[in-house]
C-alpha positions in Angstrom: -17.0 16.1 64.9 -16.8 19.7 63.9 -18.0 21.0 60.5 -14.4 21.6 59.5 -13.5 18.0 60.4 -16.5 16.7 58.5 -15.7 18.7 55.4 -12.0 17.5 55.5 -13.0 13.9 55.9 -15.6 14.0 53.2 -13.4 15.7 50.7 -10.5 13.3 51.3 -12.8 10.3 51.1 -14.3 11.6 47.8 -10.8 12.3 46.4 -9.7 8.8 47.2 -12.8 7.3 45.6 -12.3 9.5 42.5 -8.6 8.5 42.2 -9.5 4.8 42.5 -12.3 5.1 40.0 -10.1 7.0 37.6 -7.4 4.4 37.9 -9.9 1.6 37.2 -11.4 3.4 34.2 -7.9 4.1 32.9 -6.9 0.4 33.1 -10.2 -0.8 31.5 -9.9 1.8 28.7 -6.3 0.9 28.1 -7.1 -2.9 27.9 -10.1 -2.2 25.6 -8.1 0.0 23.3 -5.2 -2.4 23.3 -7.4 -5.3 22.4 -9.1 -3.3 19.6 -5.8 -2.2 18.2 -4.3 -5.7 18.3 -7.5 -7.1 16.7 -7.3 -4.5 14.0 -3.6 -5.2 13.3 -4.3 -8.9 13.2 -7.0 -8.4 10.6 -4.9 -6.0 8.7 -2.0 -8.5 8.7 -4.3 -11.3 7.4 -5.8 -9.1 4.6 -2.4 -7.7 3.7 -0.9 -11.2 3.5 -3.8 -12.6 1.4 -3.7 -9.6 -1.0 0.0 -9.9 -1.5 -0.4 -13.7 -2.3 -3.0 -12.9 -4.9 -0.9 -10.1 -6.4 2.1 -12.4 -6.5 0.1 -15.0 -8.4 -1.3 -12.5 -10.9 2.0 -10.6 -11.3 4.3 -13.6 -12.0 1.9 -15.7 -14.0 1.6 -12.9 -16.5 5.3 -12.2 -16.3 6.4 -15.7 -17.3 3.7 -15.7 -20.1 5.0 -12.4 -21.3 8.6 -13.6 -21.2 7.7 -16.5 -23.5 5.9 -14.3 -26.0 8.5 -11.5 -26.0 11.6 -13.6 -26.4 11.3 -15.8 -29.5 15.1 -16.2 -29.8 15.4 -17.7 -26.4 12.5 -20.1 -27.1 14.1 -21.1 -30.4 17.4 -21.8 -28.6 15.5 -24.0 -26.2 13.7 -25.9 -28.9 17.0 -26.4 -30.8 18.8 -27.4 -27.6 21.5 -24.7 -28.3 22.9 -24.2 -24.8 25.6 -21.8 -25.8 23.1 -19.5 -27.5 20.8 -19.9 -24.5 23.4 -18.7 -22.1 24.4 -15.8 -24.3 20.8 -14.6 -24.7 19.7 -15.0 -21.1 22.8 -13.5 -19.3 21.7 -9.9 -19.6 18.0 -10.7 -19.2 18.5 -12.6 -15.9 20.6 -9.7 -14.6 17.8 -7.3 -15.5 15.2 -9.5 -13.8 17.3 -9.5 -10.6 17.6 -5.7 -10.7 13.9 -5.1 -11.3 12.7 -7.6 -8.7 14.4 -8.3 -5.4 12.3 -11.5 -5.0 13.1 -13.0 -8.4 15.3 -16.2 -7.7 15.9 -17.9 -11.0 14.5 -19.2 -14.3 14.7 -22.8 -15.5 14.1 -24.5 -18.8 13.1 -28.2 -18.5 12.6 -30.6 -21.4 9.4 -32.8 -21.5 11.4 -35.8 -20.2 12.2 -33.9 -17.0 15.8 -33.0 -17.8 16.9 -29.5 -16.8 18.3 -27.8 -19.9 19.2 -24.4 -18.3 19.2 -23.1 -14.7 20.1 -19.5 -14.2 21.0 -19.9 -10.5 22.8 -23.3 -10.2 24.7 -24.7 -13.2 25.1 -28.0 -11.3 21.4 -28.7 -11.7 21.7 -28.7 -15.5 21.2 -32.3 -16.7 19.3 -33.3 -13.5 15.9 -35.0 -14.0 13.0 -33.5 -12.0 10.2 -35.6 -13.5 9.5 -37.2 -10.1 8.7 -33.8 -8.5 4.8 -33.5 -8.4 4.8 -29.9 -9.6 6.9 -30.7 -12.7 5.0 -34.0 -13.3 1.7 -32.2 -13.3 3.0 -29.5 -15.7 4.2 -32.2 -18.1 0.9 -34.1 -18.0 -1.4 -31.1 -18.4 0.9 -29.2 -20.8 -0.7 -26.0 -19.3 0.6 -23.3 -17.1 0.9 -24.4 -13.4 1.7 -21.9 -10.7 1.7 -21.5 -6.9 3.7 -22.2 -3.8 5.9 -25.3 -4.2 8.0 -27.5 -1.9 10.8 -29.0 -3.9 14.4 -30.1 -3.6 15.6 -26.5 -3.4 13.1 -25.6 -0.7 10.0 -23.5 -0.5 9.4 -21.0 -3.4 6.7 -19.7 -5.7 7.0 -21.4 -9.1 5.3 -20.4 -12.3 5.6 -22.7 -15.3 4.6 -22.1 -18.9 4.6 -24.8 -21.7 6.7 -24.5 -24.8 5.6 -26.0 -28.1 7.4 -26.3 -31.5 4.4 -26.2 -33.8 2.3 -29.1 -32.4 5.2 -30.8 -30.6 5.5 -30.3 -26.9 9.1 -29.4 -26.0 9.0 -28.7 -22.3 8.3 -25.8 -20.0 9.8 -22.7 -18.6 9.7 -22.2 -14.8 10.0 -18.8 -13.1 11.1 -19.2 -9.4 10.3 -16.4 -6.9 11.5 -16.3 -3.3 8.7 -17.2 -0.8 9.5 -14.1 1.4 7.7 -11.5 -0.7 4.5 -11.5 1.4 6.2 -11.6 4.8 8.7 -8.9 3.7 5.7 -6.7 2.9 4.3 -7.4 6.4 7.7 -6.7 8.0 8.1 -3.4 6.1 4.5 -2.1 6.6 3.9 -3.2 10.2 7.4 -3.5 11.6 6.5 -7.1 12.4 8.6 -10.2 12.7 7.3 -13.1 10.5 8.3 -16.7 10.0 7.2 -19.3 7.5 6.7 -22.8 9.0 5.9 -26.0 7.0 4.6 -29.3 8.3 7.3 -31.8 9.3 6.2 -34.3 6.5 7.4 -31.9 3.8 10.9 -31.4 5.3 12.1 -34.7 3.7 11.9 -33.0 0.3 14.5 -30.4 1.1 18.1 -30.8 0.1 19.0 -28.7 3.2 18.1 -31.0 6.2 19.4 -28.6 8.8 16.1 -26.7 9.2 14.9 -25.9 12.7 11.9 -28.0 13.7 9.4 -27.3 16.6 6.1 -29.0 17.3 5.9 -30.8 14.0 6.8 -27.8 11.9 10.0 -26.5 10.3 11.1 -22.9 10.0 12.1 -22.4 6.3 12.1 -18.6 5.9 11.7 -15.5 8.1 11.9 -11.7 8.4 13.2 -10.3 11.6 16.4 -11.0 13.5 14.6 -12.6 16.5 13.8 -15.8 14.5 17.5 -16.5 14.3 17.3 -17.5 18.0 15.7 -20.9 18.7 14.5 -19.7 22.0 12.3 -17.0 20.4 10.7 -19.6 18.2 9.8 -21.7 21.3 8.4 -18.8 23.1 6.4 -17.8 20.1 4.8 -21.3 19.8 3.9 -21.3 23.5 2.1 -18.0 23.3 -1.6 -17.9 22.2 -3.1 -15.5 19.7 -2.9 -11.9 20.9 -1.1 -13.0 24.0 2.0 -11.2 25.4 5.3 -13.1 25.8 8.8 -12.0 26.7 12.1 -13.0 25.2 15.6 -11.6 25.9 14.2 -8.6 27.7 11.8 -7.7 24.9 8.0 -7.9 25.0 6.1 -9.3 22.0 2.5 -9.9 20.9 1.8 -13.0 18.9 -1.0 -12.9 16.2 -3.2 -15.6 14.8 -1.3 -17.9 12.3 -1.9 -17.2 8.6 -2.3 -20.5 6.7 -0.2 -21.0 3.5 -1.3 -23.3 0.7 0.7 -24.9 -2.1 -0.1 -24.8 -5.8 -2.7 -27.6 -5.3 -4.6 -25.7 -2.7 -3.3 -27.9 0.1 -2.4 -26.4 3.4 1.3 -27.0 4.0 2.0 -24.7 6.9 1.5 -21.3 8.3 3.0 -17.9 8.9 3.5 -16.8 12.5 3.8 -13.1 13.2 5.0 -11.3 16.3 5.0 -7.5 17.0 7.6 -6.0 19.4 5.6 -3.9 21.8 8.5 -3.2 24.3 8.5 0.5 23.7 4.7 0.8 24.1 4.8 -1.3 27.3 7.5 0.9 28.9 5.6 4.0 27.8 2.5 2.7 29.5 4.4 1.9 32.7 6.0 5.4 32.6 2.5 7.0 32.2 1.3 5.0 35.2 4.2 6.2 37.3 3.6 9.8 36.3 -0.1 9.4 37.0 0.6 7.9 40.4 3.0 10.7 41.3 0.5 13.3 40.2 -2.3 11.7 42.2 0.0 11.7 45.3 0.9 15.3 44.9 -2.7 16.3 44.4 -3.7 14.3 47.5 -1.0 16.1 49.7 -1.9 19.5 48.3 -5.5 18.9 48.9 -4.9 17.8 52.5 -2.8 20.9 53.2 -5.3 23.2 51.5 -8.2 21.8 53.5 -6.5 22.2 56.8 -5.3 25.8 56.1 -8.3 27.1 54.2 -11.5 25.5 55.5 -12.1 28.0 58.3 -11.6 31.0 56.0 -13.8 29.4 53.4 -16.7 28.9 55.8 -16.6 32.5 56.8 -16.7 33.8 53.3 -19.3 31.3 52.0 -22.2 33.0 53.7 -21.4 36.5 52.6 -20.6 35.6 49.0 -23.4 33.1 48.4 -26.1 35.6 47.3 -23.8 37.8 45.2 -22.3 34.7 43.5 -25.7 33.3 42.6 -26.7 36.6 41.0 -23.4 36.9 39.1 -23.7 33.3 38.0 -27.1 33.9 36.6 -26.1 37.0 34.7 -22.9 35.4 33.4 -24.7 32.2 32.3 -27.2 34.3 30.3 -24.3 36.2 28.7 -22.3 33.1 27.9 -25.3 31.4 26.3 -25.8 34.4 24.0 -22.0 34.5 23.3 -22.0 30.8 22.6 -24.7 31.1 20.0 -22.9 33.9 18.3 -19.6 32.0 18.3 -21.3 28.8 17.0 -22.7 30.8 14.0 -19.4 32.4 13.3 -17.6 29.1 13.4 -20.0 27.5 10.9 -19.6 30.5 8.6 -15.8 30.3 8.8 -15.9 26.6 8.0 -18.0 27.2 5.0 -15.6 30.0 3.9 -12.6 27.7 4.4 -14.1 24.9 2.4 -15.0 27.3 -0.4 -11.5 28.8 -0.4 -9.9 25.3 -0.4 -12.0 24.3 -3.4 -11.1 27.5 -5.2 -7.4 26.8 -4.6 -7.6 23.3 -6.1 -9.9 24.0 -9.1 -9.2 25.7 -12.3 -11.4 28.8 -12.6 -12.0 28.6 -16.3 -12.6 24.9 -16.8 -13.9 23.8 -13.4 -11.6 20.8 -13.2 -8.6 20.4 -10.9 -5.6 22.6 -11.5 -1.9 21.9 -11.7 -1.3 22.6 -8.0 -3.8 19.9 -7.0 -2.3 17.5 -9.6 1.2 17.9 -8.1 -0.1 17.0 -4.6 -2.1 14.0 -5.9 0.7 12.8 -8.2 3.2 12.8 -5.3 0.8 10.5 -3.3 0.1 8.1 -6.1 3.8 7.9 -7.2 4.9 7.0 -3.6 2.1 4.3 -3.4 3.1 2.8 -6.8 6.8 2.8 -5.9 6.1 1.2 -2.5 3.7 -1.5 -3.8 5.4 -2.1 -7.2 2.4 -1.2 -9.3 2.2 0.4 -12.7 1.4 4.1 -13.0 0.2 5.6 -16.4 0.1 9.2 -17.4 -1.6 11.0 -20.4 -0.3 14.4 -21.6 -3.1 16.0 -23.7 -2.8 19.1 -25.9 -5.5 20.8 -28.0 -4.2 20.9 -31.6 -3.4 24.4 -33.1 -5.3 26.1 -30.3 -3.4 29.4 -30.6 -4.7 29.7 -34.2 -8.2 29.0 -32.9 -7.9 31.8 -30.3 -6.5 34.2 -32.9 -9.2 33.5 -35.5 -12.3 33.0 -33.3 -11.4 35.2 -30.3 -10.6 34.4 -26.7 -14.2 34.1 -25.6 -14.8 31.3 -28.1 -11.4 29.8 -27.0 -12.4 29.8 -23.4 -15.7 28.1 -24.2 -13.9 25.5 -26.2 -11.4 24.9 -23.3 -14.2 24.5 -20.9 -16.1 22.0 -23.1 -12.9 19.9 -23.8 -12.1 19.8 -20.1 -15.6 18.6 -19.2 -15.3 15.9 -21.9 -12.0 14.6 -20.7 -13.1 14.6 -17.1 -16.3 12.7 -18.0 -14.4 10.1 -19.9 -12.6 8.6 -16.9 -14.7 6.5 -14.6 -12.6 5.0 -11.8 -12.4 6.9 -8.5 -8.6 7.3 -8.5 -8.3 8.4 -12.1 -7.4 12.1 -12.1 -7.8 14.8 -14.8 -6.4 18.3 -14.4 -5.6 21.4 -16.5 -1.8 21.5 -16.7 -1.5 24.9 -18.4 -2.9 26.9 -21.3 -4.4 24.4 -23.7 -2.7 21.4 -22.1 -4.3 18.8 -19.8 -2.9 15.9 -17.9 -4.5 12.6 -16.8 -3.1 10.3 -14.1 -4.2 6.6 -14.2 -3.0 4.6 -11.1 -2.8 0.8 -11.5 -3.4 1.1 -15.3 -1.4 -0.8 -17.9 0.0 0.9 -20.9 -2.5 -0.9 -23.2 -5.5 0.2 -21.0 -4.1 3.8 -20.9 -3.8 3.9 -24.7 -7.4 2.7 -25.1 -8.6 5.4 -22.7 -6.5 8.0 -24.5 -8.1 7.0 -27.9 -11.6 7.2 -26.3 -10.8 10.7 -25.0 -9.4 11.8 -28.4 -12.6 10.5 -30.2 -14.9 12.1 -27.7 -13.2 15.5 -28.2 -13.5 15.1 -32.0 -17.1 14.1 -31.6 -17.8 17.5 -30.0 -17.7 18.9 -33.6 -16.2 22.3 -32.5 -15.6 23.9 -35.9 -11.9 24.8 -36.5 -11.7 25.6 -40.2 -8.1 26.9 -39.8 -6.8 23.5 -38.5 -4.4 21.5 -40.8 -5.5 18.3 -39.0 -9.3 18.4 -39.2 -12.1 20.9 -39.6 -13.0 20.5 -35.9 -11.1 20.9 -32.7 -8.9 17.8 -32.0 -6.4 16.7 -29.4 -3.0 15.0 -29.5 -2.2 12.6 -26.6 1.1 11.2 -25.3 1.0 8.1 -23.2 3.7 6.8 -20.7 3.6 4.0 -18.1 6.2 3.0 -15.5 6.5 0.8 -12.4 8.5 3.3 -10.2 11.8 2.1 -8.9 13.3 2.9 -5.5 15.4 5.9 -6.5 13.6 6.9 -9.7 12.6 10.6 -9.9 8.8 11.1 -10.4 9.5 13.7 -13.0 10.7 11.0 -15.4 7.1 9.8 -16.1 6.0 13.3 -16.9 9.0 13.7 -19.2 8.1 10.5 -21.0 4.5 11.5 -21.5 5.7 14.9 -22.8 8.0 13.2 -25.3 5.2 10.9 -26.4 3.0 14.1 -27.0 5.8 15.5 -29.1 5.7 12.4 -31.2 1.9 12.7 -31.6 2.3 16.3 -32.8 5.1 15.4 -35.1 3.0 12.6 -36.7 0.3 14.9 -37.8 -1.7 15.5 -34.5 -5.1 14.2 -33.6 -3.5 10.9 -32.6 -2.1 9.0 -29.6 1.5 8.0 -29.2 3.5 6.0 -26.7 6.8 7.0 -25.1 
């Protein structure tokens, strides 16, 4: 075989080997990445579900306790068995609870003998006796708050009871009922997953609705995602193993490991099954394979044509160009190495300059803390997170009392020093990583406190106010004190879906106005 034939054969064989190797590497890498992604999503689903269960427990336990403490008139009507007054007092409150919380179902008042006195959802239940239900019986016997996931006549729900006493006499309890779909709704929204709650067959007999779908000893009692409305989907889901792919109605899904659910006693009563629709990703992968195959085929044909047409010319030119190419390559390599070193140094210097410029754009030059521009960006992020997760967000608006007089009497240099020291003091007072202090403008500062109740925000505000006063910066022209002081306005909200983020700032500003009106050097709540 001629040299030309040998070259063509070797190149074609090498190209085939490279194509096969690339295809195998591509498949292996895809499977590895897919498995890692599914494993990560599975763990995230589990952690997200458990965190939401804990948050639901904490949120509604405190809510039912707060309802009892903040509504003495309602409790008095319950103690006096005044049903007309009870209905009148609770009508507006129940509407508010439904508006504030999509997962709130109803509130029930039950006497100690088990008789339902008031039921906000179903008036037909008034007068029924629920003493035989284990959850109610345990609440009556312990006379303490009982909370958790409960299977009762009305089905599966989170129930939070709180005892009511008239002096020393035990009257009964209030039960706050929350839909069981809060956790799986969060999973469906955050991961675009389809989730179903299944309970063991032995608990189905407790339900008033006996038309629940049963499969393999479990009943489907609640779900998120339209696929669960089809019995065939449920059967296909149960047949699939964890992280296994299954098909239904032309769609491709991945099933994740079941998430166990427990009742208020800590007993496992069922599980949550989750499936992720991966049809789009599957078709995209197939399309990429087709494109890659077409590209490989085109490359193979072009290579074959180029080899036949250009091998002879190439062989003639190789000998004459070999020496000159080696010399040029050596020179070019040396030049490229020098250029690479220069570029590396310039890139490092540019990165340093960019970091410094970014820090300057976010920091206040005078005080050294963050500026208003950085606050606006951070506030947007925390507001969105608080609205999405239904968490409280608190804001402190802080103003140095009579600072214009201080500047006029002591001079701007002394005023700048005072501003700097106050800013450092405020910034050092906060301790949590997400707490944020910034200069808002002039002698005004702002402090954002994510996941901080109004009471905790007021305590922190008072600590800040005292620390500033403890600086003992002399201000003999102040009507409030003989030292520099601050007035603080506090506001807290749980952002609603369509609520404007500016409302929290306006509330804090109004609270600051109240603090100034009440003599300054104090903290007020909006």
